[in-house]
Every structure is written in C-alpha cells, then in structure tokens.
C-alpha positions as CSV (number, residue, x, y, z in Angstrom):
1,M,11.3,21.5,6.6
2,F,8.0,20.4,8.1
3,L,7.8,16.7,8.3
4,G,4.5,16.1,9.9
5,I,2.9,14.4,13.0
6,D,2.1,10.8,13.9
7,I,0.0,9.3,16.7
8,G,2.1,7.7,19.4
9,P,1.4,4.5,21.3
10,D,-0.4,6.5,24.1
11,G,-2.7,8.2,21.5
12,K,-0.9,11.5,21.7
13,E,0.6,13.5,18.9
14,I,4.3,13.1,18.2
15,E,6.0,15.9,16.2
16,T,8.5,14.4,13.8
17,N,10.3,17.6,13.4
18,K,9.8,21.2,14.9
19,P,9.5,24.0,12.5
20,S,10.2,27.6,13.2
21,G,8.9,30.9,12.0
22,S,5.8,30.9,9.8
23,D,5.9,27.1,9.6
24,A,4.4,27.1,13.1
25,E,1.0,27.9,11.6
26,H,1.3,24.9,9.2
27,L,2.3,22.6,12.0
28,Q,-0.8,23.6,14.1
29,Y,-3.1,23.1,11.1
30,A,-1.5,19.8,10.3
31,K,-2.0,18.6,13.9
32,T,-5.8,19.5,13.5
33,M,-6.0,17.6,10.2
34,N,-4.2,14.6,11.7
35,N,-6.4,14.5,14.8
36,S,-9.5,14.4,12.6
37,W,-8.2,11.8,10.1
38,Q,-6.0,9.6,12.0
39,Q,-8.0,9.3,15.2
40,R,-11.2,8.7,13.3
41,D,-10.0,6.4,10.5
42,R,-6.5,5.1,10.8
43,Q,-6.5,4.5,14.6
44,Q,-10.1,3.0,14.6
45,K,-9.2,0.7,11.6
46,H,-5.9,-0.4,13.2
47,R,-7.6,-1.1,16.6
48,S,-10.3,-3.1,15.0
49,K,-7.7,-5.2,13.1
50,A,-5.6,-5.7,16.3
51,E,-8.7,-6.8,18.3
52,K,-9.6,-9.3,15.6
53,K,-6.0,-10.7,15.4
54,H,-5.9,-10.9,19.2
55,A,-9.1,-12.7,19.4
56,V,-7.9,-15.3,16.8
57,A,-4.6,-15.8,18.6
58,S,-6.4,-16.1,22.0
59,E,-8.7,-18.8,20.7
60,E,-5.7,-20.7,19.2
61,Y,-3.8,-20.3,22.5
62,R,-6.7,-21.7,24.4
63,I,-7.5,-24.7,22.1
64,I,-3.8,-25.8,21.8
65,N,-3.3,-25.7,25.7
66,Q,-6.4,-27.9,26.0
67,I,-5.0,-30.4,23.4
68,L,-1.6,-30.4,25.1
69,S,-3.1,-30.9,28.6
70,R,-5.3,-33.8,27.5
71,N,-2.4,-35.4,25.7
72,N,-0.4,-35.3,29.0
73,D,-3.2,-36.9,30.8
74,V,-3.2,-39.8,28.2
75,E,0.6,-40.1,28.4
76,V,0.5,-40.3,32.2
77,A,-2.1,-42.9,32.2
78,M,-0.3,-45.0,29.5
79,R,3.0,-44.9,31.2
80,A,1.3,-46.2,34.4
81,T,0.5,-49.4,32.5
82,T,4.1,-50.4,32.0
83,N,6.9,-51.4,34.4
84,S,9.4,-49.2,32.5
85,G,7.3,-46.1,32.4
86,S,8.0,-45.8,28.7
87,L,5.5,-45.2,26.0
88,E,7.4,-47.6,23.8
89,D,6.2,-50.5,26.0
90,V,2.5,-49.5,26.0
91,T,0.4,-52.1,24.3
92,I,-2.6,-51.7,21.8
93,A,-4.8,-53.2,24.6
94,S,-3.9,-50.3,26.9
95,F,-4.8,-47.7,24.2
96,M,-8.1,-49.5,23.7
97,K,-9.1,-48.4,27.3
98,V,-8.6,-44.8,26.6
99,K,-12.0,-43.0,26.5
100,P,-13.6,-40.9,25.0
101,A,-12.2,-41.1,21.6
102,S,-11.4,-37.4,21.5
103,K,-8.4,-38.2,24.0
104,L,-6.9,-40.5,21.3
105,K,-7.4,-37.7,18.8
106,D,-5.5,-35.3,21.1
107,F,-2.7,-37.8,21.5
108,I,-2.4,-38.2,17.7
109,H,-2.9,-34.5,17.1
110,C,0.2,-33.6,19.1
111,R,2.4,-35.8,17.1
112,K,1.0,-35.0,13.6
113,F,-0.1,-31.3,13.5
114,D,1.3,-28.0,14.7
115,G,-2.0,-26.1,14.8
116,K,-5.4,-26.1,16.5
117,T,-7.1,-28.2,13.7
118,F,-7.1,-31.9,13.6
119,K,-6.9,-32.6,9.8
120,E,-8.7,-35.9,9.7
121,T,-8.5,-36.3,5.9
122,Q,-4.7,-36.4,6.1
123,V,-4.6,-39.4,8.6
124,A,-7.8,-41.3,7.7
125,G,-6.3,-43.1,4.6
126,N,-9.2,-44.4,2.4
127,F,-11.7,-43.7,5.1
128,K,-13.5,-40.3,5.3
129,T,-13.7,-40.4,9.1
130,M,-11.8,-42.4,11.6
131,K,-13.4,-44.6,14.4
132,R,-11.9,-46.0,17.6
133,T,-11.7,-49.4,15.9
134,L,-12.5,-50.8,12.5
135,R,-15.2,-52.9,14.0
136,R,-17.0,-52.8,17.4
137,T,-15.8,-56.3,18.2
138,Q,-12.3,-55.9,17.0
139,T,-9.7,-57.3,19.3
140,A,-6.2,-55.8,20.1
141,E,-4.5,-58.6,18.1
142,E,-6.9,-58.0,15.2
143,I,-6.1,-54.2,15.3
144,E,-2.4,-54.9,15.1
145,T,-2.7,-57.2,12.1
146,E,-5.6,-55.6,10.2
147,C,-4.9,-51.9,10.5
148,S,-2.4,-49.9,8.4
149,E,-1.7,-46.3,7.1
150,E,-4.2,-47.0,4.4
151,E,-6.9,-48.5,6.9
152,P,-6.2,-46.9,10.3
153,C,-8.4,-46.6,13.4
154,L,-7.8,-44.1,16.2
155,V,-6.5,-46.9,18.6
156,W,-4.0,-48.3,16.1
157,L,-2.7,-44.8,14.9
158,A,-2.2,-43.6,18.6
159,W,-0.3,-46.8,19.4
160,N,1.7,-46.5,16.2
161,L,2.7,-42.9,17.0
162,R,3.4,-43.5,20.6
163,C,7.2,-43.1,20.2
164,K,7.0,-40.1,17.9
165,K,8.1,-36.6,19.0
166,I,5.5,-34.0,19.8
167,V,5.3,-31.4,17.0
168,L,2.5,-29.4,18.5
169,K,4.2,-26.2,20.0
170,Q,3.0,-24.4,23.0
171,R,1.9,-20.8,22.0
172,D,2.9,-17.7,24.0
173,M,0.1,-15.8,25.7
174,P,-1.2,-13.3,23.1
175,T,-1.3,-9.6,24.1
176,L,-3.4,-6.9,22.5
177,N,-1.3,-4.3,20.8
178,D,-3.5,-1.7,19.3
179,S,-1.0,1.1,19.2
180,I,-0.5,2.6,15.6
181,P,2.9,1.5,14.3
182,Q,5.2,4.4,13.5
183,P,6.5,4.6,10.0
184,S,10.2,4.0,9.7
185,F,10.7,6.3,6.8
186,T,12.2,9.8,7.0
187,F,12.3,12.6,4.5
188,A,15.5,14.4,3.5
189,T,16.5,17.7,4.9
190,P,18.5,20.2,2.8
191,D,21.8,18.6,1.6
192,A,25.2,20.4,1.7
193,D,25.4,20.1,-2.1
194,L,22.2,22.0,-2.7
195,A,23.3,25.3,-4.1
196,V,20.3,27.3,-2.8
197,V,18.3,27.4,0.4
198,P,15.1,25.5,0.1
199,K,12.2,27.7,-0.8
200,K,8.5,27.8,0.3
201,A,5.9,27.6,-2.4
202,S,5.0,31.3,-1.8
203,D,8.8,32.1,-2.7
204,Y,8.4,30.5,-6.1
205,L,5.2,32.4,-6.7
206,S,7.1,35.6,-5.9
207,D,9.9,34.9,-8.3
208,P,9.3,36.5,-11.8
209,D,12.0,34.4,-13.5
210,W,10.4,31.2,-12.2
211,L,6.9,32.3,-13.1
212,G,8.1,33.2,-16.6
213,A,9.8,29.7,-17.1
214,F,6.7,27.9,-16.0
215,E,4.4,29.8,-18.3
216,S,6.7,29.3,-21.3
217,T,7.5,25.7,-20.6
218,V,4.5,23.9,-19.1
219,K,1.7,23.0,-21.4
220,G,-1.9,22.2,-20.8
221,V,-2.5,24.8,-18.2
222,T,-3.9,28.3,-17.9
223,V,-1.6,30.5,-15.7
224,C,-3.4,32.8,-13.3
225,S,-2.5,36.0,-11.6
226,V,-0.7,35.6,-8.3
227,D,-2.0,37.3,-5.2
228,D,-1.4,36.9,-1.5
229,G,-4.3,34.5,-1.1
230,M,-2.7,32.2,-3.6
231,K,0.6,32.3,-1.8
232,R,-1.0,31.5,1.5
233,N,-3.0,28.7,0.0
234,A,0.1,27.2,-1.7
235,D,2.1,27.3,1.5
236,M,-0.7,25.5,3.5
237,L,-1.0,23.0,0.7
238,V,2.6,21.9,1.2
239,S,1.8,20.8,4.8
240,L,-1.3,18.9,3.6
241,M,0.6,17.1,0.8
242,Q,3.4,16.2,3.2
243,Q,0.9,14.5,5.5
244,R,-0.8,12.8,2.6
245,L,2.6,11.6,1.3
246,N,3.2,9.9,4.6
247,F,-0.1,7.9,4.2
248,H,0.7,7.2,0.5
249,I,4.0,5.7,1.4
250,S,2.8,3.6,4.3
251,E,-0.2,2.3,2.1
252,R,1.6,1.6,-1.2
253,V,5.3,1.4,-0.8
254,D,7.3,-1.6,0.2
255,K,9.1,-1.0,3.6
256,S,12.4,-1.6,2.0
257,N,11.9,1.5,-0.2
258,Y,10.8,3.9,2.6
259,D,14.0,5.9,2.1
260,H,14.2,5.5,-1.7
261,I,15.9,8.4,-3.4
262,T,12.8,9.1,-5.6
263,L,10.7,9.9,-2.5
264,Q,13.4,12.3,-1.3
265,F,13.1,13.9,-4.7
266,V,9.3,14.2,-4.2
267,C,9.8,15.8,-0.7
268,N,12.2,18.4,-2.1
269,N,9.8,19.4,-4.7
270,L,6.5,19.5,-2.9
271,P,6.7,23.3,-2.6
272,V,7.5,23.6,-6.3
273,V,4.5,21.5,-7.4
274,A,2.2,23.2,-4.9
275,A,3.1,26.5,-6.4
276,Q,2.5,25.1,-9.9
277,M,-0.9,23.7,-9.1
278,C,-2.0,26.9,-7.4
279,L,-0.6,28.9,-10.3
280,A,-2.7,26.8,-12.8
281,S,-5.8,27.3,-10.6
282,H,-6.1,23.5,-10.0
283,V,-6.5,23.8,-6.3
284,I,-9.6,24.7,-4.3
285,E,-9.5,28.1,-2.8
286,E,-9.5,27.2,0.9
287,V,-7.4,24.1,1.5
288,E,-7.6,24.8,5.3
289,T,-11.3,23.7,5.3
290,S,-10.4,20.2,4.0
291,E,-9.6,17.0,5.8
292,C,-6.8,14.7,4.8
293,N,-9.0,12.2,3.0
294,E,-11.0,14.9,0.9
295,R,-10.5,16.2,-2.6
296,L,-8.2,19.2,-2.9
297,L,-8.6,19.6,-6.7
298,V,-11.2,21.8,-8.3
299,L,-13.7,19.9,-10.5
300,P,-13.4,20.6,-14.3
301,T,-17.1,21.2,-14.9
302,G,-17.9,24.8,-15.6
303,N,-14.4,26.2,-15.6
304,A,-11.3,26.3,-17.7
305,S,-8.9,25.2,-15.0
306,F,-8.3,21.9,-16.8
307,K,-7.9,21.2,-20.4
308,A,-9.3,17.9,-21.9
309,L,-6.9,16.1,-24.2
310,D,-7.2,17.3,-27.7
311,D,-5.0,17.2,-30.9
312,D,-2.8,19.9,-29.5
313,L,-2.0,18.1,-26.2
314,N,-2.2,14.4,-27.3
315,K,1.5,14.4,-28.4
316,S,2.7,16.1,-25.3
317,E,4.2,14.2,-22.2
318,G,3.7,14.6,-18.5
319,C,0.7,13.8,-16.2
320,Y,-3.0,13.3,-16.9
321,L,-6.1,13.1,-14.8
322,V,-9.1,10.8,-15.2
323,Y,-12.6,12.3,-14.4
324,D,-15.8,10.3,-14.0
325,R,-18.2,12.7,-15.6
326,S,-21.4,10.7,-14.5
327,K,-20.5,10.8,-10.9
328,E,-18.5,14.1,-11.1
329,K,-15.3,13.0,-9.4
330,W,-11.7,12.6,-10.1
331,I,-10.7,8.9,-9.9
332,R,-6.9,8.6,-10.8
333,T,-3.8,10.2,-12.2
334,G,-1.3,8.8,-14.7
335,Y,2.2,9.1,-16.1
336,A,2.9,9.6,-19.7
337,C,6.6,10.0,-20.7
338,G,8.9,8.4,-23.2
339,E,9.7,8.2,-26.9
340,G,7.3,5.5,-27.9
341,A,3.9,6.1,-29.6
342,D,2.1,4.8,-26.4
343,S,4.2,7.2,-24.2
344,C,2.5,10.6,-24.8
345,L,-0.8,11.7,-23.3
346,G,-2.9,10.6,-26.2
347,G,-1.1,7.3,-26.5
348,R,-1.7,6.5,-22.8
349,R,-5.4,7.2,-23.2
350,S,-5.6,4.9,-26.2
351,K,-3.8,2.2,-24.3
352,H,-6.1,2.5,-21.4
353,H,-9.0,2.1,-23.7
354,D,-7.6,-1.0,-25.2
355,N,-7.0,-2.4,-21.7
356,S,-10.5,-1.6,-20.6
357,R,-11.7,-4.3,-23.1
358,S,-9.2,-6.9,-22.0
359,V,-10.1,-9.7,-19.6
360,N,-6.5,-10.2,-18.5
361,E,-6.1,-6.5,-17.7
362,M,-9.4,-6.5,-15.7
363,R,-8.0,-9.4,-13.6
364,S,-4.9,-7.5,-12.7
365,S,-6.3,-3.9,-12.3
366,R,-9.2,-2.7,-10.4
367,F,-9.3,0.4,-12.6
368,Y,-10.4,-1.7,-15.5
369,R,-12.6,-3.9,-13.4
370,Y,-14.5,-0.8,-12.1
371,Y,-14.5,1.0,-15.5
372,P,-14.7,-1.7,-18.2
373,S,-15.4,-0.6,-21.8
374,R,-18.9,-1.1,-23.1
375,D,-17.3,-3.3,-25.8
376,A,-15.8,-5.7,-23.2
377,Q,-17.0,-9.3,-23.6
378,E,-17.2,-9.8,-19.9
379,S,-16.4,-7.9,-16.6
380,F,-15.4,-8.8,-13.1
381,G,-16.6,-7.5,-9.7
382,K,-18.9,-4.5,-9.1
383,R,-18.8,-2.0,-11.9
384,K,-18.7,1.7,-11.0
385,G,-19.1,2.9,-14.5
386,Y,-17.9,2.5,-18.1
387,F,-14.7,3.6,-19.6
388,E,-16.6,5.6,-22.1
389,D,-17.9,7.8,-19.2
390,L,-14.3,9.0,-18.4
391,I,-12.7,12.1,-19.5
392,F,-8.9,12.4,-19.7
393,Y,-7.6,15.9,-18.7
394,C,-4.1,17.2,-18.9
395,A,-2.7,17.9,-15.4
396,M,0.7,19.3,-16.5
397,S,2.7,18.4,-19.6
398,F,5.6,19.6,-21.8
399,D,6.9,19.4,-25.3
400,A,10.2,17.5,-25.1
401,K,11.7,20.0,-27.6
402,N,11.3,22.8,-25.0
403,V,12.4,21.6,-21.6
404,R,15.5,23.6,-20.6
405,P,13.9,25.1,-17.4
406,I,12.5,21.7,-16.4
407,C,16.0,20.1,-16.6
408,A,18.2,23.2,-15.6
409,V,20.1,22.6,-12.4
410,D,20.7,25.4,-10.0
411,E,19.8,28.1,-12.5
412,Q,17.7,31.2,-11.6
413,D,14.8,30.0,-13.6
414,S,15.0,26.2,-12.7
415,L,11.5,24.9,-12.4
416,F,12.6,22.0,-10.1
417,V,15.0,21.2,-7.3
418,W,17.7,18.8,-8.5
419,R,20.1,17.6,-5.9
420,K,23.4,16.2,-6.9
421,A,22.7,12.8,-5.4
422,F,19.5,12.5,-7.5
423,I,21.2,13.7,-10.7
424,D,24.0,11.0,-10.2
425,F,21.2,8.4,-9.6
426,L,19.6,9.5,-13.0
427,K,23.1,9.4,-14.7
428,E,23.6,5.8,-13.6
429,K,20.0,4.9,-14.9
430,A,20.6,6.7,-18.2
431,G,23.8,4.7,-18.7
432,R,22.2,1.4,-18.3
433,R,19.3,2.4,-20.6
434,E,21.5,4.0,-23.2
435,T,19.5,7.2,-23.1
436,T,20.2,10.8,-21.9
437,V,20.2,12.3,-18.4
438,E,17.7,14.9,-19.7
439,R,15.3,12.2,-20.8
440,M,15.6,10.7,-17.3
441,Q,14.9,14.0,-15.7
442,L,11.7,14.4,-17.8
443,S,10.6,10.9,-16.7
444,A,11.3,11.9,-13.0
445,V,9.2,15.1,-13.4
446,S,6.3,13.2,-15.0
447,Y,6.4,10.7,-12.1
448,L,6.6,13.7,-9.6
449,W,3.5,15.3,-11.1
450,E,1.7,12.0,-11.1
451,I,2.3,11.3,-7.4
452,C,1.6,14.9,-6.3
453,Y,-1.7,15.0,-8.1
454,D,-2.6,11.5,-6.7
455,L,-2.2,13.1,-3.2
456,M,-4.8,15.6,-4.1
457,L,-7.5,13.2,-4.9
458,A,-10.2,12.1,-2.4
459,H,-8.9,8.9,-0.8
460,S,-12.1,6.9,-1.2
461,E,-12.4,7.8,-4.9
462,N,-8.9,7.1,-6.0
463,M,-8.7,4.0,-8.3
464,S,-4.9,3.8,-8.3
465,D,-2.8,1.3,-6.2
466,S,0.5,2.5,-7.8
467,P,3.3,3.9,-5.5
468,G,4.7,6.0,-8.4
469,F,8.2,6.0,-9.8
470,E,7.9,2.3,-10.7
471,G,10.2,2.9,-13.7
472,L,12.8,4.3,-11.4
473,G,12.9,1.5,-8.9
474,L,10.2,2.2,-6.4
475,R,8.6,-1.0,-5.3
476,M,5.0,-1.6,-4.6
477,K,3.8,-2.8,-1.2
C-alpha cells in the first residue's frame, strides 16, 4: 500500500514505502503534489516559526548571560570588602557603594527570578518602584532598621538576599532547527487475518456484486455508470487522500493517538470510499490537476450529484456536507449516527441551527462564530456569513433497517473492509455501551465517511477542527 512522502531534514523527499507495479504512477504524482504543497506551505511556515522561536531564545540567552556576568562582578567586589571572602560578612555600607543601581538589580534578580525579566512588582512591597535607598540621605544604620519586605530599597534587599542561592539558571546556546519534524505515525499494512487481498479503488468499481450492494444500500446518492476514466480517477484519488490524511493527523490528532486503531480502519478503507465517491459523481473529473490544499469535490450548484436534506433523507444516518451558498464553497462535513432524535441527518441539522444561536456554543466552536444565526443575540469574532446561508447536503447515508452489506464481514458484496482486530475493538465498545456490534459498525462507517469527505475539502475553507472518531476514542490535538 502506498504510504506517501515526507520532506527530510535536508529538504529532500523521503519515500515512506516503495510501491510496485501501477502504484509507481501514484507515487510520482504524490511526490509532485507534496513538492508543491509542503515546500510552499508546510516547510515555509515551519521555518518561519523556527526562526521566531530561535530569535526569542537567543535574546533570552544574551540577556541572562549579561545578568549573570554583572552579578558575578558584584559578588567579586563584595567579597573583597571582607576578610573572610564570604558574602555573609558583607555589610549594608558595602552594598551602598555599588553603582549604578542596575547592578543591585542584577544581584537581586539572580536570587529571585529564573527568567530574563526583573519583576519589580513582586519585590517592591507597597512601593510601585524601588529606589537605591528610601531617602537620599539615608544611612546604612537607618536602612537596616527602617527597611523591610513591605518597605524595601535596592540596597537593603540585595544585602538581605546576599546568602540566598542563585536561582537564575544559565541557558544553553540556542540552535536554529528549521527541519520539518517527521510524523511518528504509520499506517497498517494488510494483516494476516484479512481474508482477502487488499483491493484498489478500480477493483471495487469493476466488481458487479459490490456495485449492486452499494446501489441498494447507500442512500442520498445517484449512482453513475462506471468507465475507465472513473477507475483511473478513483485510483489516483486514493493517493491524494493518503497524503491529506497525513496532514489531517498531524494537525488535529493527539500524538498519543497516531497509531489509533480507527486510523488504521480509515487507511484500510480509503480505496473503498474513493470508489464510492467517484461512483456517486462527487469527485472532480481530473484530480491530477489539483494540489493538496484544493477542493476535490464538485460543487452542488447546477448538477444533481448532491442531494439536499429533505423529508426522505432527514431520518437517515451517515455523513452530511455543509455548503455556503453565498460564497459557493463547501465548509465542513459532519457525522450523524445513533438511535436518538438528534442523531439522524435532519436532527443534526436542527441541532446545528440551535447551536448557532447559542453564545456558549459560539465561544467553543469557530463554526458557530463564523456562521451565527441571524436570530443570535450576539456574535464573536469576524463573521463569514449567517447560518441561514448554509445548505446541508447528504454525502452518503443509510437506513438502519437495511445495512447488511455495510456490516458484512468478508462476504462477496461487503461494502467495507473489516479486520478482525477492529471488529474485536468494536465488540469491546459495544459491551460497555450495552449496544450491538452492528450499531458500532454503523457508527464507524459514519465516522469514516465524515473524515474522508473532510479530506476532500479545500484546506483554507474547512471550518472543522475535529479529528473524527471522537466517539470511538480518537483524541483531539
């Protein structure tokens, strides 16, 4: 299986796996796409952040070195005033001779703060600023009797801290590391328990049993005739989706979940969903002309590829798409699965409408901040439109009463790849939630469609921050 390409520390492409046969064309195309996208966007953004971070660290290193050096000068001068050479024996009168006042601050700084900033408000007591002495004519004896933590001066505080350990730590010389970090996640290769050899998207589109099962089971789509162009487009689409999945994981998924079993399920089924999308005529005709940050879905305007939610589809479950009709762009995907009233496609749309009027929801979700309802009492941030400008379309859905090909394992007309390890994972989840394995499979398929359609959106237009599969344990970054 083709796993993709990353940019190494030297700026050269690294093949994460070497395909053979017809996959070589996919690899060459993916390399072209990665060069265009990663070198222009990911590499430049990472280098810019690395340079800023290096500049901040370098400035901190310089300032702290100066503070430590000046503190050492004061220590040497103070030790020279005593017979013992100990700071404990230094008198207030000796500290009064230290000039300028900034040297006293450095002496205090080293014993109070482990950072480049002297936080005067934390040591000034009732005073907004600290002076060398409380009064110009104040004597050493008066300083010792009149000053305190509540009413300090620089001379008294330096003397009072003379025996304290230095807490300001020397920093290491910062180095600029602008190499792009390599993701630590890997995708599964075919398991020994998989009954059939993994197929390409074109293999599914050539299988009459699979095509028949799809047409009879999946709702909300119009099935198109299969030709060689569709098969080529579907195979090429898998390579692009694989690359986009890499970005999706690195941007949205917590590192501890990079090898999560749900992501293996997605990887195993990318050819399946690519074939389904092409069969439903949801994909642009020439994916090879698109870069990795561009939209791969056709627009719903002027064609029948996508069906808007209506009474017939509202009660079905699966995945939906949200379209901004005023700006003519797809902005997010969504999951709709479960036995509650809010879990069907129509119920999810109604819930979104309610949330678009909620101040609390706007605070926690940029989708609602960017697209508040016209009925909302207040909004936050820069609005991109109104919720009422959005149209909800069915991506793919099902009627829970007719799902045998969706949940079938290792049968001729199975619509998805179900590995034993993933079925065991779902069985364990089903037992905890007191539901059926079939119901957990339907939830997994709905999440699968959601994440795959998310990969098809233009990166800059996508309003979702979700990693997908939240209900099955995938953690957000």
